[in-house]
NULOVEX-636729 format. One record per residue (C-alpha): residue in three letters; x negated, y negated, z negated. Coordinates in pm, whole numbers, plus 32768, in hexadecimal, padded with zeros to 4 digits. Example, Ala and Ser with C-alpha at 12.3 -4.5 7.8 and 13.67 -1.06 7.14 Angstrom:
BEGIN
ALA7B3281C27CF4
SER7AA9806A7D36
//
This chain:
BEGIN
MET3C5C9BF2428C
SER3CFF9C9443B7
ALA3E3A9C27446A
THR3EF39D5743E1
THR3EC19CE84278
LEU3F479B8642A8
PRO40B89BE7429D
ALA40789CAC4160
LEU400A9B6F40AF
SER416D9AED40CA
ILE41FC9C214026
THR41A29C013EB9
GLU41C49D733E70
LYS40D49DCE3F89
ALA3FD89CC73F1F
GLY3FE19D413DB7
TRP40699BFD3D24
GLY41D39C603CFF
THR41AD9D603BEC
PRO40E49C8F3AF1
LEU41B89B593B30
ASN42FB9C243B37
ILE43719B803C7C
ARG43E39BFC3DCF
VAL441D9B593F21
VAL456B9BB93FBB
LYS46379B4840E5
THR475F9A6440A8
ASP484A9B8F40C6
GLY478D9C3F3FAB
SER46DE9D444082
TYR45699D884073
LEU447E9CB54142
ASP43F29D6D4270
TYR42A89D2C4320
PRO43339C4A4434
GLY43E19B79432B
ALA42A59B6F425A
PHE41DD9AFB4386
LEU42DC99E843CA
ARG42C69980425C
TYR414A99764276
ILE415B989643AA
GLY425397B942F0
PHE416697A741C7
PHE404F973B42B0
ILE412D9627433A
SER419095C041D8
CYS4024959F4175
LEU3FCA94D542AA
VAL40B593BE4242
PHE3FFD936A40FD
LEU40A7948B4042
ILE41F493D44053
GLY429E951340C9
VAL422395CD3F96
ILE427294B33EA1
TRP43CC949F3F40
ALA443395D73E7B
ALA442395153D34
PHE452E94223DAC
ASP460695053E85
ALA475495773DF6
GLN470F96E03E60
LYS459E96CC3DF9
GLN4526971E3F5A
GLY43EB96933FF6
TRP43DB96514169
HIS434197A741A4
ASP446B984940F3
LYS4563977D41BD
ILE44B297D34304
ALA44AC994842B7
GLY45FF99544208
THR457199D640BE
TYR458699A33F46
VAL448E99EE3E33
VAL454C9A9F3D1C
LYS44FA9B463BD3
ALA44C59CBB3C01
//
């Protein structure tokens, strides 16, 4: 996996997961996620996983259903 494909993993449409799951990652203002934002989300996901997945599990208990990686990047996962 090259460094250019890592940001694409944070964009569900680019990774091929968004269409079957009918979800999309958007910024908090509703606009599409760009590559710098996707890279920031990926770094945030890495940090979330380093802390015993607490940052990922956090989404289940958060009022806005955001994990740490979503809060860091300013994103939401929404139904497409």
